[in-house]
C-alpha positions, -999 to +999 in steps of 0.1 A: -457-269+798-463-231+799-437-208+814-453-178+831-448-158+863-478-168+884-509-188+875-528-173+905-530-140+887-555-153+861-586-137+875-573-102+870-562-111+834-596-125+827-613-092+836-589-074+813-596-097+784-634-096+790-633-057+788-614-060+755-639-086+742-668-062+750-652-035+730-640-055+700-672-063+680-653-072+649-632-099+667-663-111+684-680-117+651-649-136+638-649-156+670-685-167+662-676-175+626-645-194+636-663-214+663-687-227+636-662-231+608-630-242+626-607-229+599-576-237+619-586-273+630-555-294+633-532-264+629-506-250+653-500-213+655-469-197+671-476-161+680-453-133+693-471-100+698-470-076+728-487-099+754-515-078+769-553-082+769-560-073+732-534-098+720-548-124+744-583-120+729-568-125+694-553-157+707-586-169+721-603-161+687-577-182+669-581-210+694-619-208+689-611-216+652-594-248+662-558-237+665-534-250+690-518-218+703-482-213+714-478-177+726-450-154+737-445-117+740-426-094+716-412-071+743-404-081+779-417-048+793-451-051+776-460-086+788-487-085+815-484-115+838-520-116+848-530-118+811-505-146+805-520-165+834-555-161+821-545-176+787-529-206+805-561-210+825-580-210+792-558-239+779-533-220+757-496-225+759-477-194+770-440-187+774-435-151+787-432-130+818-429-093+825-393-081+828-377-111+812-339-109+808-325-111+773-316-147+779-351-155+792-367-137+763-347-157+738-356-189+757-393-181+755-390-176+718-372-209+715-399-228+734-427-211+714-410-224+682-405-259+694-439-273+686-440-277+648-460-245+642-478-242+609-486-205+610-463-178+624-479-145+637-450-121+644-445-086+657-411-072+648-397-104+632-381-122+661-400-155+654-391-155+617-355-146+625-352-174+650-368-199+626-342-190+599-312-193+623-315-215+654-347-233+647-344-244+611-355-279+619-390-264+624-391-248+589-407-278+571-439-275+592-445-238+584-472-229+558-466-192+562-469-162+585-482-127+592-462-097+602-477-069+623-452-040+622-433-017+599-400-028+616-409-065+609-416-058+573-382-040+569-366-072+582-387-093+559-378-072+528-341-076+536-345-113+539-365-116+507-340-095+488-312-118+500-333-149+490-332-160+526-370-161+533-382-197+533-420-193+535-447-168+525-453-139+549-484-116+547-475-080+553-503-072+577-489-037+585-494-026+549-531-033+549-552-001+547-573-012+577-541-016+597-517+013+590-543+040+583-559+034+617-536+014+640-504+033+631-519+067+629-548+069+655-537+040+677-500+051+680-511+088+682-533+082+712-514+054+730-480+072+729-494+102+746-513+080+771-480+065+780-461+098+782-488+116+802-494+089+828-457+084+833-446+120+835-477+137+849-465+169+830-484+193+808-478+191+770-495+224+761-470+251+754-441+226+751-420+218+721-424+182+709-398+167+684-412+138+664-385+117+646-401+102+615-433+112+597-446+079+585-481+069+596-471+065+633-452+098+632-483+115+617-504+102+645-480+113+673-476+147+657-513+152+653-521+143+689-492+165+702-506+195+683-541+187+697-526+188+732-513+223+726-477+216+717-456+232+690-443+203+669-410+199+651-406+169+627-373+154+617-371+133+585-348+118+559-375+115+532-380+148+513-415+139+503-426+132+539-408+163+550-429+184+526-460+167+538-451+176+574-446+212+564-480+213+547-496+197+577-484+227+597-453+214+614-418+228+614-391+205+599-355+205+611-325+182+612-323+164+646-291+182+655-311+216+654-343+202+668-323+188+698-316+223+710-353+231+712-373+201+722-389+195+756-403+161+745-387+138+719-405+108+704-388+085+679-409+065+654-386+056+626-378+019+627-341+028+624-312+029+648-292+058+663-318+084+655-309+103+687-272+100+694-244+114+716-241+146+696-278+152+700-277+146+738-250+173+740-274+199+725-304+192+746-320+214+772-318+205+809-348+183+816-355+171+781-377+140+780-370+112+755-391+082+745-393+057+717-424+045+699-405+023+674-405-015+678-369-020+690-350+000+717-323+012+693-337+045+681-323+064+711-286+054+716-291+042+752-258+024+753-239+056+747-261+077+770-254+053+799-217+054+791-214+092+791-237+099+821-218+109+852-249+102+874-281+083+870-312+084+891-347+068+889-369+099+890-402+079+892-415+047+879-404+043+842-384+075+842-346+072+844-325+104+847-290+107+832-268+137+842-242+146+816-208+162+823-223+196+815-247+192+843-277+187+820-302+161+830-319+140+803-348+118+812-357+086+793-390+069+796-394+030+797-357+024+791-361+036+755-384+007+747-419+010+731-434+037+754-470+031+746-468-005+758-438-004+782-454+026+800-490+021+790-517-003+778-510+001+741-535+010+714-572+014+722-592-018+719-614-005+691-583+001+670-568-033+676-602-048+668-594-039+632-557-048+632-562-082+648-591-090+625-567-085+596-543-108+614-569-135+619-582-133+584-547-133+569-539-164+588-571-180+575-561-170+540-527-188+544-544-220+555-569-218+526-540-214+502-517-240+517-514-259+485-509-229+463-476-215+452-475-181+469-450-152+467-426-149+497-440-114+505-478-111+502-500-080+504-531-085+525-557-095+499-580-066+490-611-086+498-598-091+534-592-054+538-626-046+525-643-073+546-628-058+577-638-023+567-674-033+559-678-051+592-663-022+612-686+003+595-716-019+604-705-020+641-700+018+640-736+021+628-726+038+596-738+032+560-723+043+527-735+045+491-731+018+464-726+024+427-756+021+405-754-001+374-751+031+353-722+044+375-704+011+372-708+011+334-696+047+333-665+040+354-657+009+332-661+027+300-631+036+278-649+066+264-655+088+294 
């Protein structure tokens, strides 16, 4: 039996999912294909991704392919109760509600993994971690899984290096059609959607500090610049730091950047990126938020300990006054700001990412009998199939090589 907040909210969730469906032509085409082919007939899929309308539509597409779906959210603050209700009304099994406590969140993951799932679709690695610790009795049923995020892949690489990973995982985040668009353009837009709707403050003329210059950091920096901000990037990788400089951004250590920033956005996948010493350097009124998967990039535990006063300034903005009198404001409890304080990536972006997820899951089923590596790159043909379909729906055409050009490129005597 599903565990959700209120089944009566389904109508609102259905409207949200229908809007996504209308704006995700790639997933619609896969839904049509899957309805005919039933690639997941007889299979059970356990899924943990931020539970909002775009994820819900992915779940319905997989269900159209014959899958029995068991669904939870990957962050308590990003779960939308009306969307969860709509999925239950559609016959899917859902275990999630908005604002779940840590204990409730863990219980929802436990229940999601209690149904002999064959395919795991994860966002951040919580399902995979739980399977390898508290739910090992479920491991024999698992064919493999797919991981959505950079953070999840970091965890998978650590498990694989320690020879602890028990089944193949497709690294969806590493696909070109995922990280080049979702991480850069999706994160870039949705982070500022979340910040702007939450703060109602102007960005133009402000100093924005972006911690991390991976694909997500590139997107956040690019959008901040477009909004009129001066951008400072902090990095630990000298190559990425040079790239940030050549993209027109200032590069500083966080301790120095902390003195200047008006807005701070962390997108590193690491812990303790902004710590007590950084807090002490900040301007009065500095605004902090996180766009990495887990709420560990800003040291919220220490900030709460050293604050002499706290005050909820407005919805999703908590103020912390330090001994010095400085006020520091944190958005969405330091959780993923684009989902905890917004609606996440645009539908057209997730159309591509979730198409990669769906086709990667199909790939695992098709290769169930094969001996696969524990960490698998998204097959190139899957990446290209998604790109070709997306171009078609964008109404764009590209050139193809002539036989002469193919011969020329394959010749050893260029």
